[in-house]
C-alpha positions as CSV (number, residue, x, y, z in Angstrom):
1,X,58.8,-130.4,-27.6
2,X,59.2,-129.7,-31.3
3,X,62.9,-130.5,-31.0
4,X,62.2,-133.8,-29.4
5,X,59.7,-134.6,-32.1
6,X,62.2,-133.7,-34.7
7,X,64.8,-135.9,-33.1
8,X,62.5,-138.9,-33.0
9,X,63.7,-141.3,-35.7
10,X,61.1,-142.2,-38.3
11,X,61.3,-145.8,-39.7
12,X,59.6,-146.2,-43.0
13,X,57.6,-149.4,-43.9
14,X,59.3,-151.4,-46.6
15,X,57.4,-153.0,-49.5
16,X,57.3,-156.5,-47.9
17,X,55.7,-155.3,-44.7
18,X,53.2,-153.2,-46.5
19,X,52.2,-156.1,-48.7
20,X,51.6,-158.3,-45.6
21,X,49.6,-155.5,-43.9
22,X,47.4,-155.1,-47.0
23,X,46.9,-158.9,-46.9
24,X,45.8,-158.6,-43.2
25,X,43.3,-156.0,-44.0
26,X,42.0,-158.0,-46.9
27,X,41.4,-160.9,-44.5
28,X,39.5,-158.7,-42.1
29,X,37.3,-157.3,-44.9
30,X,36.7,-160.8,-46.2
31,X,35.6,-162.1,-42.8
32,X,33.1,-159.3,-42.4
33,X,31.9,-159.3,-46.0
34,X,28.8,-161.6,-45.3
35,X,27.6,-159.2,-42.6
36,X,28.1,-155.9,-44.4
37,X,26.3,-154.4,-47.5
38,X,27.8,-155.7,-50.7
39,X,28.3,-152.3,-52.1
40,X,30.2,-151.1,-49.1
41,X,32.4,-154.2,-49.2
42,X,33.0,-153.6,-53.0
43,X,34.0,-150.0,-52.4
44,X,36.4,-150.8,-49.5
45,X,38.0,-153.6,-51.6
46,X,38.6,-151.1,-54.4
47,X,40.1,-148.6,-52.0
48,X,42.3,-151.3,-50.5
49,X,43.5,-152.6,-53.9
50,X,44.1,-149.0,-55.2
51,X,46.2,-148.1,-52.2
52,X,48.3,-151.3,-52.5
53,X,48.9,-150.6,-56.1
54,X,49.7,-146.9,-55.5
55,X,52.2,-147.7,-52.7
56,X,54.1,-150.1,-55.0
57,X,54.4,-147.3,-57.6
58,X,55.5,-144.6,-55.2
59,X,55.8,-144.4,-51.4
60,X,54.0,-141.6,-49.6
61,X,50.8,-140.8,-47.8
62,X,47.6,-140.1,-49.6
63,X,46.9,-136.3,-49.6
64,X,44.6,-135.1,-46.8
65,X,42.3,-133.4,-49.3
66,X,41.4,-136.9,-50.5
67,X,41.3,-138.7,-47.1
68,X,38.9,-136.4,-45.4
69,X,36.2,-136.6,-48.0
70,X,36.5,-140.4,-48.0
71,X,36.1,-140.4,-44.2
72,X,33.0,-138.2,-44.4
73,X,31.5,-140.4,-47.2
74,X,32.2,-143.6,-45.1
75,X,30.4,-142.1,-42.1
76,X,27.5,-140.9,-44.2
77,X,27.2,-144.3,-46.0
78,X,26.9,-146.1,-42.6
79,X,24.3,-143.7,-41.3
80,X,22.2,-144.0,-44.5
81,X,22.4,-147.8,-44.4
82,X,21.7,-148.4,-40.7
83,X,20.2,-145.1,-39.4
84,X,23.1,-144.5,-37.0
85,X,26.6,-145.5,-36.1
86,X,25.8,-147.3,-32.9
87,X,25.1,-151.0,-32.6
88,X,26.9,-154.2,-33.6
89,X,26.4,-154.1,-37.4
90,X,26.9,-150.3,-38.0
91,X,29.8,-150.2,-35.6
92,X,31.5,-153.1,-37.3
93,X,31.0,-151.6,-40.8
94,X,32.4,-148.3,-39.6
95,X,35.4,-150.0,-37.9
96,X,36.3,-152.0,-40.9
97,X,36.0,-148.9,-43.1
98,X,38.2,-146.9,-40.8
99,X,40.8,-149.7,-40.8
100,X,40.9,-149.6,-44.6
101,X,41.2,-145.8,-44.6
102,X,44.0,-146.1,-42.1
103,X,46.1,-147.8,-44.8
104,X,46.0,-144.5,-46.8
105,X,48.3,-142.9,-44.3
106,X,50.4,-145.8,-43.3
107,X,54.1,-145.0,-44.1
108,X,55.9,-145.6,-40.9
109,X,56.5,-148.6,-38.6
110,X,54.3,-146.9,-36.0
111,X,51.4,-146.5,-38.4
112,X,51.7,-150.2,-39.4
113,X,51.7,-151.4,-35.8
114,X,48.6,-149.3,-35.0
115,X,46.9,-150.8,-38.0
116,X,47.8,-154.3,-37.0
117,X,46.5,-153.8,-33.5
118,X,43.2,-152.4,-34.9
119,X,43.0,-155.3,-37.4
120,X,43.3,-157.9,-34.6
121,X,40.4,-156.2,-32.8
122,X,38.4,-156.3,-36.0
123,X,39.2,-160.0,-36.4
124,X,37.9,-160.7,-32.9
125,X,34.7,-158.7,-33.7
126,X,33.9,-161.1,-36.5
127,X,33.1,-163.7,-33.8
128,X,30.1,-161.5,-32.7
129,X,28.4,-162.4,-36.0
130,X,29.0,-166.1,-35.8
131,X,31.0,-168.5,-33.6
132,X,30.9,-171.6,-35.7
133,X,33.9,-173.7,-36.3
134,X,34.6,-172.4,-39.8
135,X,34.3,-168.8,-38.5
136,X,36.6,-169.5,-35.6
137,X,39.3,-171.2,-37.8
138,X,39.0,-168.3,-40.3
139,X,39.7,-165.8,-37.5
140,X,42.7,-167.8,-36.3
141,X,44.1,-167.9,-39.9
142,X,43.5,-164.2,-40.2
143,X,46.1,-163.7,-37.5
144,X,48.8,-165.3,-39.6
145,X,49.4,-162.3,-41.9
146,X,49.1,-160.0,-38.9
147,X,51.9,-161.9,-37.1
148,X,53.9,-162.0,-40.2
149,X,53.6,-158.2,-40.6
150,X,54.8,-157.6,-37.0
151,X,57.8,-159.9,-37.7
152,X,58.5,-158.1,-41.0
153,X,58.6,-154.8,-39.1
154,X,61.5,-155.9,-37.0
155,X,64.9,-154.6,-38.1
156,X,67.3,-156.8,-40.1
157,X,64.7,-159.3,-41.3
158,X,65.5,-161.5,-44.3
159,X,62.8,-161.3,-47.0
160,X,61.1,-164.7,-47.4
161,X,58.5,-166.0,-49.7
162,X,54.9,-165.5,-48.6
163,X,54.4,-169.1,-47.3
164,X,57.6,-169.0,-45.3
165,X,56.6,-165.6,-43.9
166,X,53.4,-167.2,-42.5
167,X,55.0,-170.3,-41.0
168,X,56.3,-168.6,-37.8
169,X,52.9,-167.3,-37.0
170,X,51.4,-170.7,-37.5
171,X,53.9,-172.1,-35.0
172,X,53.0,-169.4,-32.5
173,X,49.3,-170.2,-32.8
174,X,50.0,-173.9,-32.4
175,X,52.1,-173.2,-29.3
176,X,49.4,-171.0,-27.8
177,X,46.6,-173.7,-28.2
178,X,47.3,-175.5,-25.0
179,X,47.1,-172.3,-23.0
180,X,44.0,-171.2,-24.9
181,X,42.4,-174.6,-24.0
182,X,43.2,-174.1,-20.3
183,X,41.7,-170.6,-20.4
184,X,38.6,-171.9,-22.3
185,X,38.0,-174.6,-19.6
186,X,39.0,-172.7,-16.5
187,X,38.4,-169.0,-16.8
188,X,35.2,-168.3,-14.9
189,X,32.3,-167.8,-17.4
190,X,29.6,-165.2,-17.1
191,X,26.0,-166.2,-17.1
192,X,25.3,-163.9,-20.0
193,X,27.7,-162.5,-22.7
194,X,29.9,-159.6,-21.8
195,X,28.4,-157.4,-24.5
196,X,24.9,-157.9,-23.2
197,X,21.7,-158.4,-25.0
198,X,21.5,-158.0,-28.8
199,X,21.1,-154.5,-30.1
200,X,17.9,-153.5,-31.9
201,X,19.7,-153.6,-35.2
202,X,20.4,-157.3,-34.8
203,X,18.5,-159.1,-37.5
204,X,16.2,-162.1,-36.8
205,X,16.8,-165.3,-38.6
206,X,14.5,-168.1,-39.7
207,X,10.7,-167.8,-39.4
208,X,8.9,-164.5,-38.7
209,X,5.7,-163.7,-36.9
210,X,3.9,-162.8,-40.1
211,X,3.4,-164.3,-43.5
212,X,2.6,-162.9,-46.9
213,X,3.0,-164.3,-50.5
214,X,6.6,-164.4,-51.4
215,X,8.1,-163.9,-47.9
216,X,9.3,-167.5,-47.7
217,X,11.4,-167.4,-50.9
218,X,14.5,-166.2,-49.0
219,X,14.1,-168.9,-46.4
220,X,13.9,-171.6,-49.1
221,X,17.4,-170.8,-50.2
222,X,18.8,-170.6,-46.6
223,X,20.7,-173.9,-46.0
224,X,21.8,-173.0,-42.5
225,X,20.6,-175.3,-39.6
226,X,17.5,-174.1,-37.8
227,X,17.5,-176.9,-35.1
228,X,18.6,-180.4,-34.4
229,X,16.2,-182.9,-32.8
230,X,16.9,-186.3,-31.0
231,X,14.1,-188.7,-30.1
232,X,13.8,-191.0,-27.1
233,X,12.3,-193.7,-29.4
234,X,11.8,-194.3,-33.1
235,X,11.7,-191.0,-35.0
236,X,8.5,-190.2,-36.9
237,X,8.4,-190.7,-40.6
238,X,9.0,-187.7,-42.8
239,X,5.3,-187.2,-43.6
240,X,4.7,-186.7,-39.8
241,X,7.6,-184.3,-39.2
242,X,5.6,-181.1,-38.8
243,X,7.1,-178.7,-36.4
244,X,4.7,-176.0,-35.2
245,X,6.0,-172.5,-34.7
246,X,3.4,-169.7,-35.4
247,X,-0.4,-170.1,-35.6
248,X,-1.7,-167.1,-37.4
249,X,-5.3,-165.8,-37.1
250,X,-5.4,-162.2,-38.3
251,X,-5.6,-161.6,-42.0
252,X,-5.7,-158.2,-43.7
253,X,-6.2,-159.3,-47.3
254,X,-2.5,-159.9,-48.0
255,X,-0.6,-160.7,-44.7
256,X,-1.2,-163.2,-41.9
257,X,0.0,-162.2,-38.5
258,X,0.6,-163.9,-35.2
259,X,-2.0,-162.7,-32.7
260,X,-1.3,-162.4,-29.0
261,X,-3.3,-165.0,-27.1
262,X,-1.2,-165.1,-24.0
263,X,-4.2,-164.5,-21.7
264,X,-6.0,-167.6,-22.9
265,X,-5.5,-171.0,-21.4
266,X,-4.1,-173.8,-23.6
267,X,-6.9,-175.6,-25.6
268,X,-8.1,-179.0,-24.6
269,X,-6.0,-181.9,-25.9
270,X,-7.0,-185.6,-26.0
271,X,-3.8,-187.7,-26.5
272,X,-3.9,-191.1,-28.1
273,X,-0.2,-191.4,-28.9
274,X,2.9,-189.3,-28.1
275,X,6.7,-189.1,-28.4
276,X,9.4,-187.5,-26.3
277,X,12.3,-185.6,-27.9
278,X,15.0,-183.0,-27.3
279,X,15.6,-179.9,-29.4
280,X,18.8,-177.9,-29.9
281,X,17.5,-174.6,-31.4
282,X,19.8,-172.3,-33.2
283,X,19.6,-168.6,-32.1
284,X,16.7,-166.9,-33.8
285,X,16.1,-163.7,-31.7
286,X,12.5,-164.9,-31.5
287,X,10.5,-166.1,-28.5
288,X,8.6,-168.9,-30.2
289,X,10.0,-172.5,-29.8
290,X,9.2,-174.9,-32.6
291,X,7.6,-178.1,-31.4
292,X,6.7,-181.4,-33.1
293,X,3.0,-181.4,-34.2
294,X,1.0,-180.6,-31.1
295,X,3.0,-180.2,-27.8
296,X,1.6,-181.7,-24.6
297,X,3.3,-179.3,-22.3
298,X,5.8,-176.5,-22.3
299,X,9.5,-176.9,-21.3
300,X,11.0,-174.9,-18.4
301,X,11.3,-171.2,-19.1
302,X,8.4,-171.2,-21.5
303,X,4.6,-171.1,-21.6
304,X,1.9,-172.5,-23.9
305,X,-0.7,-170.4,-25.6
306,X,-4.2,-171.5,-26.3
307,X,-3.3,-172.5,-29.9
308,X,-0.5,-174.8,-28.5
309,X,2.3,-172.5,-29.5
310,X,5.1,-172.6,-27.1
311,X,6.6,-169.2,-26.2
312,X,9.9,-168.7,-24.3
313,X,10.2,-166.1,-21.5
314,X,12.9,-164.3,-23.4
315,X,14.2,-164.3,-27.0
316,X,16.5,-167.1,-28.1
317,X,19.7,-165.2,-28.6
318,X,22.0,-168.2,-28.1
319,X,21.6,-171.9,-28.9
320,X,18.8,-173.2,-26.7
321,X,18.2,-176.8,-25.6
322,X,14.8,-178.0,-24.4
323,X,13.0,-181.2,-24.0
324,X,9.3,-181.9,-24.2
325,X,6.6,-184.4,-25.4
326,X,4.2,-184.0,-28.3
327,X,1.0,-185.8,-29.3
328,X,1.2,-187.8,-32.6
329,X,-2.4,-189.0,-32.4
330,X,-4.8,-186.7,-30.8
331,X,-8.0,-184.6,-30.8
332,X,-7.2,-180.9,-30.4
333,X,-10.0,-178.7,-29.0
334,X,-13.0,-180.9,-29.9
335,X,-15.3,-178.2,-28.5
336,X,-14.4,-174.9,-30.1
337,X,-16.5,-172.8,-27.7
338,X,-16.7,-169.0,-27.8
339,X,-13.6,-168.5,-29.9
340,X,-15.1,-169.7,-33.2
341,X,-15.5,-166.2,-34.5
342,X,-11.7,-165.5,-34.3
343,X,-11.0,-168.3,-36.8
344,X,-13.6,-167.0,-39.3
345,X,-12.3,-163.4,-39.6
346,X,-11.9,-162.0,-43.1
347,X,-11.3,-158.4,-44.2
348,X,-13.9,-156.5,-46.2
349,X,-13.3,-155.5,-49.7
350,X,-10.6,-158.1,-50.6
351,X,-10.6,-161.2,-52.9
352,X,-14.3,-161.2,-53.9
353,X,-13.9,-164.1,-56.3
354,X,-12.2,-166.3,-53.7
355,X,-15.0,-165.5,-51.1
356,X,-17.7,-166.3,-53.7
357,X,-16.1,-169.7,-54.4
358,X,-16.1,-170.6,-50.7
359,X,-19.8,-169.6,-50.3
360,X,-20.6,-171.6,-53.5
361,X,-19.0,-174.7,-51.9
362,X,-21.0,-174.2,-48.8
363,X,-24.2,-174.1,-50.8
364,X,-23.3,-177.2,-52.8
365,X,-22.2,-179.4,-49.9
366,X,-24.5,-178.1,-47.2
367,X,-23.2,-179.0,-43.7
368,X,-20.6,-181.5,-44.9
369,X,-17.4,-179.6,-43.9
370,X,-15.2,-182.6,-45.0
371,X,-16.6,-182.4,-48.5
372,X,-15.7,-178.7,-48.7
373,X,-12.1,-179.5,-47.6
374,X,-11.9,-182.2,-50.3
375,X,-13.2,-179.8,-52.9
376,X,-10.5,-177.3,-52.2
377,X,-7.8,-180.0,-52.3
378,X,-9.2,-181.2,-55.6
379,X,-9.0,-177.7,-57.0
380,X,-5.3,-177.5,-56.2
381,X,-4.6,-181.0,-57.5
382,X,-6.6,-180.7,-60.8
383,X,-6.7,-177.0,-61.4
384,X,-3.4,-176.6,-63.2
385,X,-1.5,-175.2,-60.2
386,X,2.3,-175.2,-60.2
387,X,4.8,-175.3,-57.4
388,X,7.6,-172.8,-58.0
389,X,10.0,-170.8,-55.9
390,X,9.8,-167.8,-58.3
391,X,6.1,-167.1,-58.6
392,X,4.6,-164.1,-60.4
393,X,3.9,-161.0,-58.2
394,X,0.3,-160.6,-56.9
395,X,-1.8,-157.5,-56.7
396,X,-4.2,-156.0,-54.1
397,X,-6.6,-159.0,-54.3
398,X,-3.7,-161.5,-53.9
399,X,-5.8,-164.6,-53.4
400,X,-8.0,-163.8,-56.5
401,X,-4.8,-163.2,-58.6
402,X,-3.3,-166.5,-57.4
403,X,-6.4,-168.8,-57.7
404,X,-7.8,-167.4,-60.9
405,X,-4.7,-165.9,-62.5
406,X,-1.1,-167.0,-62.0
407,X,-1.8,-170.4,-60.3
408,X,1.8,-170.7,-59.3
409,X,3.5,-170.4,-56.0
410,X,4.8,-172.4,-53.0
411,X,3.6,-173.4,-49.6
412,X,2.6,-169.9,-48.3
413,X,0.4,-169.3,-51.4
414,X,-1.4,-172.6,-51.0
415,X,-1.8,-172.4,-47.2
416,X,-3.0,-168.8,-47.4
417,X,-5.5,-169.3,-50.2
418,X,-6.8,-172.6,-48.7
419,X,-7.4,-170.9,-45.3
420,X,-9.3,-168.0,-46.9
421,X,-11.5,-170.4,-48.9
422,X,-12.3,-172.4,-45.7
423,X,-13.2,-169.2,-43.8
424,X,-15.3,-168.0,-46.7
425,X,-17.2,-171.4,-46.6
426,X,-17.8,-170.9,-42.8
427,X,-15.2,-173.4,-41.6
428,X,-12.9,-172.2,-38.8
429,X,-9.4,-172.2,-40.2
430,X,-5.9,-170.9,-39.5
431,X,-2.4,-170.7,-41.0
432,X,0.4,-172.5,-39.3
433,X,4.1,-171.9,-40.1
434,X,7.0,-173.9,-39.0
435,X,9.2,-176.6,-40.5
436,X,8.5,-179.9,-42.3
437,X,10.7,-182.8,-43.1
438,X,14.4,-182.6,-42.2
439,X,17.3,-185.0,-42.8
440,X,17.7,-188.0,-40.5
441,X,21.4,-188.4,-39.8
442,X,21.9,-192.1,-39.2
443,X,25.5,-191.7,-38.2
444,X,24.7,-189.4,-35.2
445,X,21.0,-190.3,-34.7
446,X,19.5,-186.9,-34.9
447,X,17.1,-185.0,-37.2
448,X,18.7,-182.0,-38.9
449,X,16.1,-179.3,-39.7
450,X,17.4,-176.5,-41.9
451,X,15.8,-173.1,-42.6
452,X,15.1,-174.3,-46.1
453,X,12.7,-176.8,-44.5
454,X,10.4,-173.9,-43.5
455,X,6.8,-174.6,-44.4
456,X,3.3,-173.3,-44.1
457,X,0.1,-175.4,-43.8
458,X,-3.4,-175.0,-42.6
459,X,-5.5,-176.3,-39.7
460,X,-9.3,-176.5,-40.0
461,X,-11.8,-177.2,-37.2
462,X,-14.2,-180.1,-38.0
463,X,-17.1,-181.1,-35.7
464,X,-16.2,-184.1,-33.5
465,X,-12.5,-184.1,-34.6
466,X,-11.3,-180.6,-33.5
467,X,-8.4,-179.0,-35.2
468,X,-7.2,-181.1,-38.2
469,X,-4.0,-180.4,-40.1
470,X,-4.4,-180.0,-43.9
471,X,-1.4,-179.4,-46.1
472,X,-2.7,-178.1,-49.5
473,X,0.8,-177.9,-50.9
474,X,0.9,-181.7,-50.8
475,X,-2.1,-181.8,-53.1
476,X,-0.1,-179.8,-55.7
477,X,3.3,-181.3,-55.1
478,X,3.3,-184.4,-52.9
479,X,7.1,-184.5,-53.0
480,X,7.2,-181.5,-50.7
481,X,5.9,-183.6,-47.9
482,X,7.4,-187.0,-48.8
483,X,10.9,-185.9,-50.0
484,X,11.4,-182.3,-48.9
485,X,11.5,-178.7,-50.3
486,X,14.4,-179.4,-52.6
487,X,12.7,-182.3,-54.2
488,X,9.5,-180.3,-54.7
489,X,11.4,-177.5,-56.4
490,X,12.4,-179.9,-59.2
491,X,14.8,-178.5,-61.7
492,X,15.0,-175.2,-59.9
493,X,17.2,-176.8,-57.2
494,X,18.7,-179.6,-59.2
495,X,22.3,-178.7,-58.1
496,X,21.1,-178.8,-54.5
497,X,19.8,-182.4,-54.8
498,X,23.0,-184.0,-56.0
499,X,23.8,-187.0,-53.9
500,X,27.4,-186.1,-53.2
501,X,26.6,-182.5,-52.2
502,X,23.8,-183.5,-49.8
503,X,26.0,-186.3,-48.3
504,X,28.8,-183.8,-47.8
505,X,26.5,-181.2,-46.2
506,X,24.9,-183.6,-43.9
507,X,28.1,-185.2,-42.8
508,X,29.7,-181.8,-42.2
509,X,26.8,-181.0,-39.9
510,X,27.9,-183.7,-37.5
511,X,31.1,-181.7,-37.0
512,X,29.1,-178.5,-36.6
513,X,26.8,-180.2,-34.0
514,X,29.8,-181.3,-32.0
515,X,31.2,-177.8,-32.1
516,X,27.9,-176.3,-31.0
517,X,27.6,-178.7,-28.1
518,X,31.2,-178.9,-27.0
519,X,32.4,-175.3,-27.6
520,X,29.6,-172.8,-28.1
521,X,27.4,-174.7,-25.6
522,X,30.1,-174.8,-22.9
523,X,28.4,-172.3,-20.5
524,X,28.8,-171.5,-16.8
525,X,26.6,-174.4,-15.8
526,X,28.6,-177.0,-17.6
527,X,31.8,-175.4,-16.4
528,X,30.7,-175.7,-12.8
529,X,30.2,-179.5,-13.4
530,X,33.6,-179.9,-15.1
531,X,35.0,-182.0,-12.2
532,X,32.0,-184.2,-11.7
533,X,34.0,-187.3,-13.0
534,X,36.4,-186.7,-10.1
535,X,33.6,-186.5,-7.5
536,X,33.4,-182.7,-7.3
537,X,29.8,-181.8,-8.1
538,X,30.0,-178.0,-8.2
539,X,33.2,-176.0,-8.9
540,X,33.1,-172.4,-7.5
541,X,35.0,-169.5,-9.0
542,X,37.8,-169.7,-6.4
543,X,38.5,-173.3,-7.3
544,X,38.5,-172.5,-11.0
545,X,41.0,-169.7,-10.3
546,X,43.4,-172.0,-8.4
547,X,43.1,-174.6,-11.2
548,X,43.9,-172.0,-13.8
549,X,46.9,-170.7,-11.9
550,X,48.3,-174.1,-11.2
551,X,47.7,-175.3,-14.8
552,X,49.2,-172.2,-16.3
553,X,52.3,-172.5,-14.1
554,X,52.8,-176.1,-15.1
555,X,52.4,-175.1,-18.7
556,X,54.9,-172.3,-18.5
557,X,57.4,-174.6,-16.6
558,X,57.1,-177.4,-19.3
559,X,57.7,-174.8,-22.0
560,X,60.7,-173.4,-20.2
561,X,62.2,-176.9,-19.7
562,X,61.6,-177.7,-23.3
563,X,63.3,-174.5,-24.5
564,X,66.3,-175.1,-22.2
565,X,66.7,-178.7,-23.2
566,X,66.1,-178.2,-26.9
567,X,69.0,-179.3,-29.0
568,X,70.7,-176.6,-30.8
569,X,70.7,-176.6,-34.6
570,X,73.4,-178.9,-36.0
571,X,76.6,-177.1,-36.8
572,X,78.8,-179.3,-39.2
573,X,81.8,-177.0,-38.9
574,X,81.7,-177.1,-35.1
575,X,81.4,-180.9,-35.2
576,X,84.4,-181.3,-37.5
577,X,86.4,-179.0,-35.2
578,X,85.5,-181.2,-32.2
579,X,86.6,-184.3,-34.0
580,X,90.0,-182.7,-34.6
581,X,90.2,-181.7,-31.0
582,X,89.5,-185.3,-29.9
583,X,92.3,-186.6,-32.2
584,X,94.8,-184.2,-30.8
585,X,93.6,-184.9,-27.2
586,X,94.4,-188.6,-27.6
587,X,98.0,-187.6,-28.3
588,X,98.1,-185.3,-25.2
589,X,97.3,-182.0,-26.9
590,X,94.1,-181.0,-25.1
591,X,92.5,-177.7,-25.6
592,X,92.8,-175.4,-22.6
593,X,89.8,-173.5,-21.0
594,X,89.4,-170.2,-22.7
595,X,91.9,-171.0,-25.5
596,X,90.9,-169.8,-28.9
597,X,91.1,-172.1,-32.0
598,X,94.0,-170.2,-33.6
599,X,96.2,-170.3,-30.5
600,X,95.2,-174.0,-29.9
601,X,96.1,-175.1,-33.4
602,X,99.4,-173.1,-33.3
603,X,100.4,-174.9,-30.1
604,X,99.4,-178.2,-31.7
605,X,101.6,-177.4,-34.7
606,X,104.6,-176.7,-32.4
607,X,104.0,-180.1,-30.8
608,X,103.7,-181.8,-34.2
609,X,106.4,-180.2,-36.4
610,X,105.9,-182.9,-39.1
611,X,102.2,-181.8,-39.5
612,X,102.8,-178.1,-39.2
613,X,101.8,-177.2,-42.8
614,X,98.7,-179.5,-42.6
615,X,97.6,-177.9,-39.2
616,X,98.3,-174.4,-40.6
617,X,96.0,-175.1,-43.6
618,X,93.3,-176.5,-41.2
619,X,93.6,-173.3,-39.1
620,X,93.3,-171.0,-42.1
621,X,90.3,-173.0,-43.5
622,X,88.5,-173.0,-40.1
623,X,88.9,-169.3,-39.4
624,X,87.7,-168.4,-42.9
625,X,84.7,-170.7,-42.8
626,X,83.7,-169.5,-39.3
627,X,84.3,-165.8,-39.5
628,X,84.4,-164.8,-43.1
629,X,80.8,-165.9,-44.0
630,X,77.3,-165.7,-42.4
631,X,76.9,-169.4,-43.4
632,X,79.9,-171.6,-44.4
633,X,80.0,-172.3,-48.2
634,X,79.1,-175.9,-49.0
635,X,82.1,-177.1,-50.9
636,X,84.8,-175.5,-48.7
637,X,83.0,-176.9,-45.7
638,X,83.0,-180.4,-47.2
639,X,86.7,-180.1,-48.0
640,X,87.4,-179.1,-44.4
641,X,85.4,-182.0,-43.0
642,X,87.2,-184.4,-45.3
643,X,90.6,-183.0,-44.3
644,X,89.8,-183.5,-40.6
645,X,88.6,-187.1,-41.2
646,X,91.9,-187.9,-43.1
647,X,94.1,-186.2,-40.5
648,X,96.4,-188.8,-38.8
649,X,99.0,-188.4,-36.0
650,X,102.1,-190.6,-35.9
651,X,104.1,-189.3,-33.0
652,X,104.3,-186.3,-30.7
653,X,107.4,-184.2,-30.0
654,X,107.8,-183.4,-26.3
């Protein structure tokens, strides 16, 4: 066995192939950078750059005493960051790290091919974190240096510039697109992803089921879409675009939480006006489905709580589409009943000054709850409060610190303090979180709601009116309701409000919406209805298999015919020789089957003694141009073509 190993040839990797391999790994690291800790990405980038530089100075593997500690440190770093090495995110981080460390021992063609195979797997794994159009195109482009590396590893390859090295891979990807499209349409789809449900480490996006001062700040800077909404009729004006997600009742002095009211029946709703709409909700890993204002009923696969919050039967792990109707003019729970106490709960020992202010308003206004609400809104409007996305931190008595100290914050500060004031004054109140506003896309007739449109407001219960929405943020900064979060932030998001940037973002979302509906949303149900335009309602798996087999066969046949009929590259030297053969054939000197050019032209010289020297020169020039060079030199080739064109035959000696 040792003799066989010793006899196995070892092919080293040249500098060009190593450069392309390093570029491939850099592409992999870049695609995963947004879903890995920044410090780990930075360390791996340094290792990758150092190895590339070290290899250009001197070929050779990195010593084992250096590789093994780096491997141990990588594993330890992943465990410290994620708690284990299992799951999508820790597994991806470990795989990318191992791929970069593989470069430290890459010196042979076999090592490079193993690295490329692993890199292609890591590129595919990037689609587990996002399947948007940009991510998909980026993964496809990441294959270009991988394909160029494989081509550079083949023997006797000519070194090209980097762009020319990538062009063959681009052609291969383009040629594979039709077959990929057939597979996308016809390969039977599973009802759920092959990799199953999300792992526990998978982070939730968007709103959460709790709210505390400062928790919304990250959402305010998240420009990614949360949902897209289309309306059957005229869309509501911006001031009425409140999308309810969580209704929070429990308060511990700092944080509001979403209580489980699943056992209670939906509260009574008297509808005076309604609208119907359709929501395309981006995956949030949550069960709550945002609904416009107050929903009338729950869509299929969901139920409604007593506070009119709609909860899906399972977490939203993929884009979810649902339709429902909501009340725009209504009375919600005009009789509060036995649940009044739940909406007055306040913890002991917190925010004494805030509670004292609420009791003071109750004493001043007696039983006029509406006057107390107006007093609170006047406090926010006239009390020197400021709307900011970077408020000062709050202490244990957070509402006291906010109302009587910092007086700066954004929606969650105002909704939280307003609700505490109302409860202190004996008015049932609750915090509602969701989305407000959105951008109406006239070109595609849908409302785009981004995560940055996240908002918090309050609902108070007033006798005879039921639950009434009150947005205290609007008393401080009306632009938040009438123009959106970016407008309310003023100079803090001036760059975000530029007309050209907002126009570009919103037009680009039309493309993303098409991708979500046409590509990501192409599930098993839509696949089974693929042939409905041809009168076939439900396509089973066997039919899809036959269609795939027939289509693939036709595709391969078309490619084969095209390859066989493709015109060969133009050969000027061969063209000139054929022209000379035609001239000689017209005088009866035709080239025989299997006769070489030298024998043929010697026989022509015997038949044309007066042109012997000219034919001998043409023979010598042709043989030199054809067999003495890989490519015929330009000037000698031009002289040969000119000599053939000027060649004339007067008579033939028999």
